[in-house]
MOPAC internal coordinates of N, CA, C and O (Angstrom, degrees):
PM7 1SCF
backbone

  N    0.0000 0     0.00 0     0.00 0    0    0    0
  C    1.4275 1     0.00 0     0.00 0    1    0    0
  C    1.5240 1   110.75 1     0.00 0    2    1    0
  O    1.2310 1   121.26 1   -41.57 1    3    2    1
  N    1.2923 1   115.20 1   138.43 1    3    2    1
  C    1.4603 1   121.72 1   177.15 1    5    3    2
  C    1.5399 1   108.49 1  -107.27 1    6    5    3
  O    1.2310 1   120.86 1   -27.55 1    7    6    5
  N    1.3084 1   115.97 1   152.45 1    7    6    5
  C    1.4445 1   120.51 1   178.63 1    9    7    6
  C    1.5496 1   109.44 1   -93.79 1   10    9    7
  O    1.2310 1   120.63 1   -39.16 1   11   10    9
  N    1.2754 1   116.39 1   140.84 1   11   10    9
  C    1.4906 1   120.47 1   178.70 1   13   11   10
  C    1.5175 1   107.86 1  -130.97 1   14   13   11
  O    1.2310 1   120.74 1   -45.85 1   15   14   13
  N    1.3116 1   116.19 1   134.15 1   15   14   13
  C    1.4606 1   121.24 1   178.86 1   17   15   14
  C    1.5166 1   109.00 1   -89.55 1   18   17   15
  O    1.2310 1   121.27 1   -50.96 1   19   18   17
  N    1.3301 1   115.18 1   129.04 1   19   18   17
  C    1.4646 1   120.82 1  -178.68 1   21   19   18
  C    1.5013 1   109.24 1  -122.44 1   22   21   19
  O    1.2310 1   120.05 1   -31.23 1   23   22   21
  N    1.3133 1   117.51 1   148.77 1   23   22   21
  C    1.4719 1   123.22 1   171.94 1   25   23   22
  C    1.5108 1   112.14 1    64.73 1   26   25   23
  O    1.2310 1   121.83 1    20.40 1   27   26   25
  N    1.3136 1   114.10 1  -159.60 1   27   26   25
  C    1.4978 1   121.11 1  -179.53 1   29   27   26
  C    1.4871 1   109.04 1  -119.20 1   30   29   27
  O    1.2310 1   121.46 1    -1.37 1   31   30   29
  N    1.2729 1   114.81 1   178.63 1   31   30   29
  C    1.4523 1   120.44 1   176.87 1   33   31   30
  C    1.5274 1   109.50 1   102.74 1   34   33   31
  O    1.2310 1   121.33 1    22.14 1   35   34   33
  N    1.3028 1   115.07 1  -157.86 1   35   34   33
  C    1.4565 1   121.06 1  -177.08 1   37   35   34
  C    1.5398 1   108.51 1   -70.12 1   38   37   35
  O    1.2310 1   120.53 1   -51.56 1   39   38   37
  N    1.3589 1   116.59 1   128.44 1   39   38   37
  C    1.4685 1   122.16 1  -175.13 1   41   39   38
  C    1.5360 1   112.67 1   -54.43 1   42   41   39
  O    1.2310 1   118.80 1   140.18 1   43   42   41
  N    1.2820 1   119.90 1   -39.82 1   43   42   41
  C    1.4533 1   122.52 1  -173.42 1   45   43   42
  C    1.5424 1   109.44 1   -66.17 1   46   45   43
  O    1.2310 1   120.36 1   150.69 1   47   46   45
  N    1.3034 1   116.92 1   -29.31 1   47   46   45
  C    1.4646 1   121.35 1  -177.76 1   49   47   46
  C    1.5503 1   111.46 1   -80.69 1   50   49   47
  O    1.2310 1   120.26 1   160.01 1   51   50   49
  N    1.3275 1   117.11 1   -19.99 1   51   50   49
  C    1.4375 1   122.43 1  -171.76 1   53   51   50
  C    1.5420 1   113.29 1  -110.59 1   54   53   51
  O    1.2310 1   119.68 1  -158.16 1   55   54   53
  N    1.2848 1   118.22 1    21.84 1   55   54   53
  C    1.4571 1   120.88 1  -179.93 1   57   55   54
  C    1.5046 1   109.42 1   -95.66 1   58   57   55
  O    1.2310 1   120.93 1   -48.88 1   59   58   57
  N    1.3559 1   115.82 1   131.12 1   59   58   57
  C    1.4698 1   122.02 1  -179.04 1   61   59   58
  C    1.5545 1   106.97 1  -125.81 1   62   61   59
  O    1.2310 1   120.79 1   -40.61 1   63   62   61
  N    1.3039 1   116.10 1   139.39 1   63   62   61
  C    1.4429 1   121.02 1   178.83 1   65   63   62
  C    1.5259 1   109.89 1   -81.93 1   66   65   63
  O    1.2310 1   119.63 1   -46.17 1   67   66   65
  N    1.3669 1   118.31 1   133.83 1   67   66   65
  C    1.4434 1   121.72 1   173.89 1   69   67   66
  C    1.5105 1   106.68 1  -122.30 1   70   69   67
  O    1.2310 1   120.75 1   -28.26 1   71   70   69
  N    1.3381 1   116.17 1   151.74 1   71   70   69
  C    1.4497 1   118.93 1  -177.76 1   73   71   70
  C    1.5143 1   109.52 1   -71.95 1   74   73   71
  O    1.2310 1   121.13 1   -19.65 1   75   74   73
  N    1.3164 1   115.44 1   160.35 1   75   74   73
  C    1.4547 1   121.02 1   177.26 1   77   75   74
  C    1.4925 1   112.24 1   -63.14 1   78   77   75
  O    1.2310 1   121.13 1   145.18 1   79   78   77
  N    1.3388 1   115.44 1   -34.82 1   79   78   77
  C    1.4753 1   119.08 1   178.93 1   81   79   78
  C    1.5127 1   111.93 1   -64.44 1   82   81   79
  O    1.2310 1   120.89 1   138.75 1   83   82   81
  N    1.3301 1   115.90 1   -41.25 1   83   82   81
  C    1.4582 1   121.62 1   177.02 1   85   83   82
  C    1.5299 1   110.07 1   -63.56 1   86   85   83
  O    1.2310 1   121.11 1   136.03 1   87   86   85
  N    1.3436 1   115.47 1   -43.97 1   87   86   85
  C    1.4531 1   120.33 1   179.39 1   89   87   86
  C    1.5312 1   111.12 1   -58.53 1   90   89   87
  O    1.2310 1   119.81 1   133.22 1   91   90   89
  N    1.2920 1   117.97 1   -46.78 1   91   90   89
  C    1.4687 1   122.43 1  -178.62 1   93   91   90
  C    1.5288 1   112.81 1   -71.61 1   94   93   91
  O    1.2310 1   120.28 1   147.40 1   95   94   93
  N    1.3173 1   117.06 1   -32.60 1   95   94   93
  C    1.4824 1   119.48 1   175.18 1   97   95   94
  C    1.5249 1   110.45 1   -62.96 1   98   97   95
  O    1.2310 1   121.53 1   138.72 1   99   98   97
  N    1.3252 1   114.68 1   -41.28 1   99   98   97
  C    1.4594 1   119.11 1  -179.14 1  101   99   98
  C    1.5477 1   109.42 1   -67.68 1  102  101   99
  O    1.2310 1   120.71 1   138.76 1  103  102  101
  N    1.3046 1   116.26 1   -41.24 1  103  102  101
  C    1.4666 1   119.68 1  -179.76 1  105  103  102
  C    1.5350 1   111.44 1   -64.43 1  106  105  103
  O    1.2310 1   119.81 1   133.40 1  107  106  105
  N    1.3345 1   117.97 1   -46.60 1  107  106  105
  C    1.4507 1   122.12 1   178.54 1  109  107  106
  C    1.5268 1   110.36 1   -65.26 1  110  109  107
  O    1.2310 1   120.38 1   139.08 1  111  110  109
  N    1.3277 1   116.89 1   -40.92 1  111  110  109
  C    1.4785 1   120.46 1   176.59 1  113  111  110
  C    1.5136 1   112.58 1   -59.10 1  114  113  111
  O    1.2310 1   121.30 1   134.85 1  115  114  113
  N    1.3250 1   115.12 1   -45.15 1  115  114  113
  C    1.4770 1   119.88 1   179.94 1  117  115  114
  C    1.5243 1   110.26 1   -64.76 1  118  117  115
  O    1.2310 1   119.38 1   139.77 1  119  118  117
  N    1.2947 1   118.79 1   -40.23 1  119  118  117
  C    1.4584 1   123.27 1   178.91 1  121  119  118
  C    1.5428 1   110.87 1   -64.93 1  122  121  119
  O    1.2310 1   120.86 1   135.35 1  123  122  121
  N    1.3287 1   115.95 1   -44.65 1  123  122  121
  C    1.4643 1   120.31 1   177.86 1  125  123  122
  C    1.5016 1   112.20 1   -62.24 1  126  125  123
  O    1.2310 1   120.45 1   137.39 1  127  126  125
  N    1.3407 1   116.75 1   -42.61 1  127  126  125
  C    1.4640 1   122.53 1   178.47 1  129  127  126
  C    1.5232 1   110.70 1   -62.96 1  130  129  127
  O    1.2310 1   120.65 1   138.20 1  131  130  129
  N    1.3160 1   116.36 1   -41.80 1  131  130  129
  C    1.4751 1   120.05 1   178.38 1  133  131  130
  C    1.5015 1   112.43 1   -63.71 1  134  133  131
  O    1.2310 1   121.22 1   136.92 1  135  134  133
  N    1.3307 1   115.28 1   -43.08 1  135  134  133
  C    1.4909 1   119.92 1   178.73 1  137  135  134
  C    1.5197 1   111.24 1   -63.69 1  138  137  135
  O    1.2310 1   120.56 1   135.48 1  139  138  137
  N    1.3174 1   116.54 1   -44.52 1  139  138  137
  C    1.4611 1   120.48 1   178.51 1  141  139  138
  C    1.5091 1   110.58 1   -60.94 1  142  141  139
  O    1.2310 1   119.54 1   139.49 1  143  142  141
  N    1.3228 1   118.49 1   -40.51 1  143  142  141
  C    1.4676 1   122.31 1   179.23 1  145  143  142
  C    1.5304 1   110.73 1   -64.12 1  146  145  143
  O    1.2310 1   120.55 1   134.51 1  147  146  145
  N    1.3035 1   116.56 1   -45.49 1  147  146  145
  C    1.4949 1   119.95 1  -179.56 1  149  147  146
  C    1.5105 1   110.20 1   -64.06 1  150  149  147
  O    1.2310 1   119.52 1   135.18 1  151  150  149
  N    1.3367 1   118.53 1   -44.82 1  151  150  149
  C    1.4774 1   121.09 1  -179.92 1  153  151  150
  C    1.5166 1   111.12 1   -65.76 1  154  153  151
  O    1.2310 1   119.73 1   141.87 1  155  154  153
  N    1.3296 1   118.12 1   -38.13 1  155  154  153
  C    1.4553 1   121.95 1   178.30 1  157  155  154
  C    1.5219 1   111.27 1   -65.96 1  158  157  155
  O    1.2310 1   119.37 1   138.14 1  159  158  157
  N    1.2994 1   118.80 1   -41.86 1  159  158  157
  C    1.4419 1   121.72 1   179.60 1  161  159  158
  C    1.5516 1   109.61 1   -66.70 1  162  161  159
  O    1.2310 1   120.43 1   138.08 1  163  162  161
  N    1.3220 1   116.78 1   -41.92 1  163  162  161
  C    1.4650 1   120.60 1   178.77 1  165  163  162
  C    1.5105 1   112.59 1   -62.51 1  166  165  163
  O    1.2310 1   121.03 1   135.73 1  167  166  165
  N    1.3364 1   115.63 1   -44.27 1  167  166  165
  C    1.4736 1   120.20 1   178.30 1  169  167  166
  C    1.5421 1   111.80 1   -64.10 1  170  169  167
  O    1.2310 1   121.52 1   137.53 1  171  170  169
  N    1.3438 1   114.71 1   -42.47 1  171  170  169
  C    1.4492 1   118.38 1   178.47 1  173  171  170
  C    1.5374 1   112.83 1   -63.85 1  174  173  171
  O    1.2310 1   120.46 1   141.50 1  175  174  173
  N    1.3319 1   116.73 1   -38.50 1  175  174  173
  C    1.4493 1   121.06 1   178.79 1  177  175  174
  C    1.5029 1   111.38 1   -63.84 1  178  177  175
  O    1.2310 1   121.10 1   139.07 1  179  178  177
  N    1.3324 1   115.49 1   -40.93 1  179  178  177
  C    1.4821 1   119.60 1   178.94 1  181  179  178
  C    1.5254 1   109.67 1   -67.00 1  182  181  179
  O    1.2310 1   120.26 1   138.62 1  183  182  181
  N    1.2945 1   117.10 1   -41.38 1  183  182  181
  C    1.4548 1   121.79 1   179.57 1  185  183  182
  C    1.5271 1   110.66 1   -61.58 1  186  185  183
  O    1.2310 1   120.35 1   135.20 1  187  186  185
  N    1.3089 1   116.94 1   -44.80 1  187  186  185
  C    1.4600 1   122.86 1   178.52 1  189  187  186
  C    1.5095 1   110.71 1   -64.76 1  190  189  187
  O    1.2310 1   120.61 1   138.74 1  191  190  189
  N    1.3350 1   116.44 1   -41.26 1  191  190  189
  C    1.4854 1   120.65 1   178.53 1  193  191  190
  C    1.4994 1   111.11 1   -62.71 1  194  193  191
  O    1.2310 1   119.50 1   136.88 1  195  194  193
  N    1.3207 1   118.55 1   -43.12 1  195  194  193
  C    1.4665 1   120.57 1  -179.45 1  197  195  194
  C    1.5375 1   111.36 1   -71.52 1  198  197  195
  O    1.2310 1   120.24 1   152.14 1  199  198  197
  N    1.2987 1   117.15 1   -27.86 1  199  198  197
  C    1.4443 1   119.94 1   178.76 1  201  199  198
  C    1.5368 1   109.99 1   -73.89 1  202  201  199
  O    1.2310 1   120.67 1   136.10 1  203  202  201
  N    1.3079 1   116.32 1   -43.90 1  203  202  201
  C    1.4501 1   120.67 1  -178.71 1  205  203  202
  C    1.5360 1   111.84 1   -72.51 1  206  205  203
  O    1.2310 1   120.81 1   139.11 1  207  206  205
  N    1.2820 1   116.05 1   -40.89 1  207  206  205
  C    1.4578 1   121.59 1  -176.84 1  209  207  206
  C    1.5185 1   109.89 1  -135.98 1  210  209  207
  O    1.2310 1   120.25 1  -103.09 1  211  210  209
  N    1.3638 1   117.13 1    76.91 1  211  210  209
  C    1.4712 1   119.36 1  -173.34 1  213  211  210
  C    1.5167 1   113.54 1   -65.59 1  214  213  211
  O    1.2310 1   119.58 1   -29.38 1  215  214  213
  N    1.3257 1   118.40 1   150.62 1  215  214  213
  C    1.4743 1   121.99 1   177.17 1  217  215  214
  C    1.5246 1   111.06 1   -63.19 1  218  217  215
  O    1.2310 1   121.61 1   -18.50 1  219  218  217
  N    1.3154 1   114.52 1   161.50 1  219  218  217
  C    1.4805 1   118.93 1   179.91 1  221  219  218
  C    1.5315 1   109.93 1  -107.47 1  222  221  219
  O    1.2310 1   121.18 1   -24.12 1  223  222  221
  N    1.3240 1   115.34 1   155.88 1  223  222  221
  C    1.4542 1   121.59 1   176.87 1  225  223  222
  C    1.5172 1   106.87 1  -122.87 1  226  225  223
  O    1.2310 1   120.93 1   -46.71 1  227  226  225
  N    1.3326 1   115.83 1   133.29 1  227  226  225
  C    1.4758 1   121.02 1  -178.43 1  229  227  226
  C    1.5484 1   108.89 1  -106.05 1  230  229  227
  O    1.2310 1   121.49 1   -33.56 1  231  230  229
  N    1.3186 1   114.75 1   146.44 1  231  230  229
  C    1.4594 1   122.20 1   178.08 1  233  231  230
  C    1.5090 1   111.05 1  -126.52 1  234  233  231
  O    1.2310 1   120.13 1   -46.05 1  235  234  233
  N    1.3271 1   117.36 1   133.95 1  235  234  233
  C    1.4525 1   121.87 1   177.01 1  237  235  234
  C    1.5109 1   113.16 1    66.57 1  238  237  235
  O    1.2310 1   121.57 1    -3.25 1  239  238  237
  N    1.3707 1   114.59 1   176.75 1  239  238  237
  C    1.4492 1   119.62 1   178.52 1  241  239  238
  C    1.5096 1   106.86 1  -142.87 1  242  241  239
  O    1.2310 1   120.55 1   -29.97 1  243  242  241
  N    1.3141 1   116.55 1   150.03 1  243  242  241
  C    1.4456 1   121.49 1   173.28 1  245  243  242
  C    1.5402 1   108.06 1  -143.18 1  246  245  243
  O    1.2310 1   121.36 1   -30.54 1  247  246  245
  N    1.3215 1   115.01 1   149.46 1  247  246  245
  C    1.4571 1   122.25 1   175.94 1  249  247  246
  C    1.5115 1   107.59 1  -101.76 1  250  249  247
  O    1.2310 1   121.33 1   -51.43 1  251  250  249
  N    1.3221 1   115.05 1   128.57 1  251  250  249
  C    1.4687 1   121.15 1  -179.35 1  253  251  250
  C    1.4996 1   106.77 1  -118.15 1  254  253  251
  O    1.2310 1   121.10 1   -44.29 1  255  254  253
  N    1.3560 1   115.50 1   135.71 1  255  254  253
  C    1.4340 1   123.09 1   176.81 1  257  255  254
  C    1.5137 1   108.88 1   -97.31 1  258  257  255
  O    1.2310 1   119.88 1   -56.19 1  259  258  257
  N    1.3120 1   117.83 1   123.81 1  259  258  257
  C    1.4653 1   123.40 1  -176.14 1  261  259  258
  C    1.5441 1   109.91 1   -70.52 1  262  261  259
  O    1.2310 1   121.24 1   -47.20 1  263  262  261
  N    1.3174 1   115.23 1   132.80 1  263  262  261
  C    1.4555 1   121.49 1   176.90 1  265  263  262
  C    1.5488 1   107.74 1  -107.58 1  266  265  263
  O    1.2310 1   121.18 1   -14.78 1  267  266  265
  N    1.3501 1   115.34 1   165.22 1  267  266  265
  C    1.4510 1   119.74 1   179.40 1  269  267  266
  C    1.5545 1   109.35 1   -60.31 1  270  269  267
  O    1.2310 1   120.16 1   -47.77 1  271  270  269
  N    1.2969 1   117.30 1   132.23 1  271  270  269
  C    1.4600 1   123.07 1   177.88 1  273  271  270
  C    1.5560 1   114.18 1    88.43 1  274  273  271
  O    1.2310 1   120.90 1   175.72 1  275  274  273
  N    1.3295 1   115.88 1    -4.28 1  275  274  273
  C    1.4862 1   118.25 1   178.34 1  277  275  274
  C    1.5086 1   113.72 1   -69.06 1  278  277  275
  O    1.2310 1   121.37 1   -35.57 1  279  278  277
  N    1.3335 1   114.99 1   144.43 1  279  278  277
  C    1.4617 1   120.58 1   169.43 1  281  279  278
  C    1.5291 1   107.00 1  -119.28 1  282  281  279
  O    1.2310 1   120.86 1   -20.79 1  283  282  281
  N    1.2994 1   115.96 1   159.21 1  283  282  281
  C    1.4604 1   119.93 1  -179.82 1  285  283  282
  C    1.5273 1   110.32 1   -61.73 1  286  285  283
  O    1.2310 1   120.39 1   137.58 1  287  286  285
  N    1.3458 1   116.86 1   -42.42 1  287  286  285
  C    1.4497 1   120.07 1   179.63 1  289  287  286
  C    1.5030 1   111.87 1   -66.52 1  290  289  287
  O    1.2310 1   120.36 1   142.04 1  291  290  289
  N    1.3447 1   116.92 1   -37.96 1  291  290  289
  C    1.4594 1   121.03 1   177.23 1  293  291  290
  C    1.5023 1   111.60 1   -63.23 1  294  293  291
  O    1.2310 1   120.39 1   134.72 1  295  294  293
  N    1.3507 1   116.86 1   -45.28 1  295  294  293
  C    1.4683 1   120.54 1   177.74 1  297  295  294
  C    1.5163 1   111.13 1   -62.27 1  298  297  295
  O    1.2310 1   120.94 1   135.44 1  299  298  297
  N    1.3291 1   115.82 1   -44.56 1  299  298  297
  C    1.4722 1   119.17 1   179.72 1  301  299  298
  C    1.5099 1   110.45 1   -59.58 1  302  301  299
  O    1.2310 1   119.73 1   136.11 1  303  302  301
  N    1.3297 1   118.13 1   -43.89 1  303  302  301
  C    1.4503 1   123.79 1  -176.60 1  305  303  302
  C    1.5541 1   110.25 1   -63.71 1  306  305  303
  O    1.2310 1   120.74 1   142.05 1  307  306  305
  N    1.3229 1   116.18 1   -37.95 1  307  306  305
  C    1.4739 1   120.87 1  -178.27 1  309  307  306
  C    1.5255 1   113.87 1   -78.77 1  310  309  307
  O    1.2310 1   121.00 1   143.85 1  311  310  309
  N    1.3586 1   115.70 1   -36.15 1  311  310  309
  C    1.4459 1   119.94 1  -165.27 1  313  311  310
  C    1.5481 1   114.95 1  -105.84 1  314  313  311
  O    1.2310 1   118.95 1   158.34 1  315  314  313
  N    1.3268 1   119.60 1   -21.66 1  315  314  313
  C    1.4758 1   120.77 1  -174.23 1  317  315  314
  C    1.5236 1   109.52 1  -104.41 1  318  317  315
  O    1.2310 1   121.95 1   -61.97 1  319  318  317
  N    1.3161 1   113.87 1   118.03 1  319  318  317
  C    1.4755 1   119.53 1   176.45 1  321  319  318
  C    1.5107 1   111.16 1   -68.69 1  322  321  319
  O    1.2310 1   119.64 1   -43.39 1  323  322  321
  N    1.3211 1   118.29 1   136.61 1  323  322  321
  C    1.4594 1   122.26 1   177.34 1  325  323  322
  C    1.5233 1   113.76 1    87.65 1  326  325  323
  O    1.2310 1   119.73 1  -179.76 1  327  326  325
  N    1.3636 1   118.11 1     0.24 1  327  326  325
  C    1.4588 1   120.51 1  -175.53 1  329  327  326
  C    1.5389 1   111.22 1   -61.42 1  330  329  327
  O    1.2310 1   120.24 1   149.27 1  331  330  329
  N    1.3428 1   117.15 1   -30.73 1  331  330  329
  C    1.4624 1   119.73 1   179.79 1  333  331  330
  C    1.5247 1   114.24 1   -70.71 1  334  333  331
  O    1.2310 1   120.44 1   167.67 1  335  334  333
  N    1.3416 1   116.77 1   -12.33 1  335  334  333
  C    1.4759 1   120.82 1  -179.26 1  337  335  334
  C    1.5271 1   114.20 1   -97.47 1  338  337  335
  O    1.2310 1   120.40 1   178.46 1  339  338  337
  N    1.3308 1   116.83 1    -1.54 1  339  338  337
  C    1.4848 1   121.63 1  -177.01 1  341  339  338
  C    1.5123 1   109.04 1  -128.92 1  342  341  339
  O    1.2310 1   120.96 1   -12.39 1  343  342  341
  N    1.3023 1   115.77 1   167.61 1  343  342  341
  C    1.4515 1   121.01 1   174.10 1  345  343  342
  C    1.5512 1   108.52 1   -73.70 1  346  345  343
  O    1.2310 1   119.73 1   -67.62 1  347  346  345
  N    1.3256 1   118.12 1   112.38 1  347  346  345
  C    1.4794 1   119.10 1  -176.57 1  349  347  346
  C    1.5435 1   113.80 1   -64.23 1  350  349  347
  O    1.2310 1   120.56 1   159.94 1  351  350  349
  N    1.3343 1   116.53 1   -20.06 1  351  350  349
  C    1.4668 1   118.21 1   176.93 1  353  351  350
  C    1.5353 1   112.48 1   -64.34 1  354  353  351
  O    1.2310 1   121.50 1   146.34 1  355  354  353
  N    1.3472 1   114.74 1   -33.66 1  355  354  353
  C    1.4713 1   117.90 1   178.14 1  357  355  354
  C    1.5289 1   110.96 1   -69.01 1  358  357  355
  O    1.2310 1   120.93 1   141.26 1  359  358  357
  N    1.3163 1   115.82 1   -38.74 1  359  358  357
  C    1.4875 1   120.35 1   178.17 1  361  359  358
  C    1.5220 1   108.93 1   -66.07 1  362  361  359
  O    1.2310 1   120.75 1   135.63 1  363  362  361
  N    1.3488 1   116.18 1   -44.37 1  363  362  361
  C    1.4640 1   120.96 1   179.70 1  365  363  362
  C    1.5446 1   108.54 1   -59.13 1  366  365  363
  O    1.2310 1   120.80 1   133.33 1  367  366  365
  N    1.3473 1   116.07 1   -46.67 1  367  366  365
  C    1.4529 1   119.75 1  -179.85 1  369  367  366
  C    1.5337 1   111.58 1   -56.19 1  370  369  367
  O    1.2310 1   120.64 1   135.16 1  371  370  369
  N    1.3419 1   116.38 1   -44.84 1  371  370  369
  C    1.4744 1   120.35 1  -179.29 1  373  371  370
  C    1.5292 1   111.01 1   -65.87 1  374  373  371
  O    1.2310 1   119.77 1   140.24 1  375  374  373
  N    1.3117 1   118.04 1   -39.76 1  375  374  373
  C    1.4756 1   121.63 1   179.30 1  377  375  374
  C    1.5016 1   109.17 1   -65.81 1  378  377  375
  O    1.2310 1   119.98 1   132.09 1  379  378  377
  N    1.3571 1   117.64 1   -47.91 1  379  378  377
  C    1.4808 1   120.26 1  -177.66 1  381  379  378
  C    1.5044 1   112.21 1   -66.35 1  382  381  379
  O    1.2310 1   119.00 1   154.66 1  383  382  381
  N    1.3110 1   119.51 1   -25.34 1  383  382  381
  C    1.4889 1   121.41 1  -178.23 1  385  383  382
  C    1.5149 1   114.15 1   -98.97 1  386  385  383
  O    1.2310 1   121.28 1  -174.42 1  387  386  385
  N    1.3538 1   115.15 1     5.58 1  387  386  385
  C    1.4821 1   119.44 1   176.72 1  389  387  386
  C    1.5358 1   105.75 1   -78.56 1  390  389  387
  O    1.2310 1   121.36 1   -50.37 1  391  390  389
  N    1.3341 1   115.00 1   129.63 1  391  390  389
  C    1.4820 1   121.40 1  -179.96 1  393  391  390
  C    1.5411 1   112.06 1   -55.37 1  394  393  391
  O    1.2310 1   120.63 1   147.62 1  395  394  393
  N    1.3259 1   116.40 1   -32.38 1  395  394  393
  C    1.4642 1   119.30 1  -178.16 1  397  395  394
  C    1.5298 1   112.21 1   -66.72 1  398  397  395
  O    1.2310 1   120.68 1   158.90 1  399  398  397
  N    1.3023 1   116.30 1   -21.10 1  399  398  397
  C    1.4891 1   120.97 1  -177.65 1  401  399  398
  C    1.5222 1   113.04 1  -102.58 1  402  401  399
  O    1.2310 1   120.06 1  -177.22 1  403  402  401
  N    1.3111 1   117.50 1     2.78 1  403  402  401
  C    1.4844 1   120.16 1  -173.52 1  405  403  402
  C    1.5051 1   111.18 1   -59.66 1  406  405  403
  O    1.2310 1   119.27 1   134.82 1  407  406  405
  N    1.3100 1   118.99 1   -45.18 1  407  406  405
  C    1.4627 1   120.15 1  -177.12 1  409  407  406
  C    1.5329 1   111.86 1   -72.68 1  410  409  407
  O    1.2310 1   120.07 1   138.50 1  411  410  409
  N    1.3117 1   117.48 1   -41.50 1  411  410  409
  C    1.4653 1   121.06 1  -177.64 1  413  411  410
  C    1.5193 1   112.55 1   -66.95 1  414  413  411
  O    1.2310 1   120.18 1   146.01 1  415  414  413
  N    1.3415 1   117.26 1   -33.99 1  415  414  413
  C    1.4451 1   120.27 1  -176.30 1  417  415  414
  C    1.5285 1   114.94 1   -98.66 1  418  417  415
  O    1.2310 1   120.96 1   179.62 1  419  418  417
  N    1.3682 1   115.77 1    -0.38 1  419  418  417
  C    1.4612 1   119.49 1  -175.87 1  421  419  418
  C    1.5318 1   111.82 1   -63.84 1  422  421  419
  O    1.2310 1   119.69 1   146.94 1  423  422  421
  N    1.3256 1   118.20 1   -33.06 1  423  422  421
  C    1.4768 1   119.81 1  -177.82 1  425  423  422
  C    1.5113 1   111.43 1  -123.03 1  426  425  423
  O    1.2310 1   120.46 1  -150.55 1  427  426  425
  N    1.3437 1   116.73 1    29.45 1  427  426  425
  C    1.4646 1   120.45 1  -179.28 1  429  427  426
  C    1.5146 1   110.59 1    87.08 1  430  429  427
  O    1.2310 1   119.84 1    -6.47 1  431  430  429
  N    1.2942 1   117.91 1   173.53 1  431  430  429
  C    1.4539 1   122.64 1  -177.76 1  433  431  430
  C    1.4949 1   110.27 1   -80.92 1  434  433  431
  O    1.2310 1   121.21 1   -47.55 1  435  434  433
  N    1.3270 1   115.29 1   132.45 1  435  434  433
  C    1.4741 1   120.72 1   176.08 1  437  435  434
  C    1.5331 1   107.75 1  -129.23 1  438  437  435
  O    1.2310 1   119.97 1   -38.76 1  439  438  437
  N    1.3066 1   117.66 1   141.24 1  439  438  437
  C    1.4649 1   118.09 1   178.29 1  441  439  438
  C    1.5270 1   112.73 1   -52.59 1  442  441  439
  O    1.2310 1   121.12 1   -45.99 1  443  442  441
  N    1.3071 1   115.47 1   134.01 1  443  442  441
  C    1.4636 1   121.40 1  -179.76 1  445  443  442
  C    1.5212 1   111.27 1    99.67 1  446  445  443
  O    1.2310 1   118.54 1   163.86 1  447  446  445
  N    1.3316 1   120.38 1   -16.14 1  447  446  445
  C    1.4927 1   122.03 1   176.70 1  449  447  446
  C    1.5100 1   108.26 1   -61.23 1  450  449  447
  O    1.2310 1   121.60 1   -32.04 1  451  450  449
  N    1.3239 1   114.54 1   147.96 1  451  450  449
  C    1.4775 1   121.43 1   173.30 1  453  451  450
  C    1.5170 1   108.19 1  -106.90 1  454  453  451
  O    1.2310 1   120.89 1   -52.19 1  455  454  453
  N    1.3176 1   115.90 1   127.81 1  455  454  453
  C    1.4767 1   121.70 1   178.66 1  457  455  454
  C    1.5405 1   107.88 1  -121.81 1  458  457  455
  O    1.2310 1   121.78 1   -48.71 1  459  458  457
  N    1.3223 1   114.20 1   131.29 1  459  458  457
  C    1.4822 1   121.46 1   174.92 1  461  459  458
  C    1.5063 1   107.86 1   -94.11 1  462  461  459
  O    1.2310 1   121.78 1   -51.94 1  463  462  461
  N    1.3496 1   114.19 1   128.06 1  463  462  461
  C    1.4744 1   119.78 1   179.40 1  465  463  462
  C    1.5167 1   110.02 1  -146.18 1  466  465  463
  O    1.2310 1   119.77 1   -18.53 1  467  466  465
  N    1.3431 1   118.03 1   161.47 1  467  466  465
  C    1.4589 1   120.17 1  -177.98 1  469  467  466
  C    1.5088 1   112.24 1   -68.09 1  470  469  467
  O    1.2310 1   120.42 1   -25.03 1  471  470  469
  N    1.3363 1   116.80 1   154.97 1  471  470  469
  C    1.4600 1   121.68 1   173.06 1  473  471  470
  C    1.5109 1   111.29 1   -76.04 1  474  473  471
  O    1.2310 1   121.00 1   140.43 1  475  474  473
  N    1.3193 1   115.69 1   -39.57 1  475  474  473
  C    1.4499 1   122.80 1  -173.93 1  477  475  474
  C    1.4852 1   111.17 1  -145.37 1  478  477  475
  O    1.2310 1   119.71 1   -34.26 1  479  478  477
  N    1.3166 1   118.15 1   145.74 1  479  478  477
  C    1.4632 1   123.14 1   177.41 1  481  479  478
  C    1.5219 1   108.96 1  -133.74 1  482  481  479
  O    1.2310 1   121.20 1   -27.33 1  483  482  481
  N    1.3625 1   115.31 1   152.67 1  483  482  481
  C    1.4460 1   120.82 1   173.39 1  485  483  482
  C    1.5093 1   108.58 1  -156.09 1  486  485  483
  O    1.2310 1   121.84 1   -16.98 1  487  486  485
  N    1.3707 1   114.09 1   163.02 1  487  486  485
  C    1.4613 1   120.16 1   177.03 1  489  487  486
  C    1.5293 1   108.15 1   -71.91 1  490  489  487
  O    1.2310 1   120.98 1   -36.43 1  491  490  489
  N    1.3498 1   115.72 1   143.57 1  491  490  489
  C    1.4714 1   119.03 1   176.53 1  493  491  490
  C    1.4869 1   110.79 1   -77.01 1  494  493  491
  O    1.2310 1   120.10 1   180.00 1  495  494  493

């Protein structure tokens, strides 16, 4: 038996015995409710994040040769269809983290570098 404090007043007068089964049911119920709340908040946050800033989808590939004065954003703006409809930082992140571009982008853009980038992008 576990002791449970009920009501107000002097503690000794307000103690009621509860069975161990009731005690554990309450503990398990509280844990399950807490887990459901955490998972619900996490799922809702992801849903809101995707709604506010949806992921992008890339189509095709093209190789671009860097010219003098080129910037990555300038090349993306000229060469990738649909870039104006998505967050260009996401496209830049994908280009910079593509293994094919590791060597070319390791020390910044230099004329003659080859960069692989998508032909077209859109929101998912």
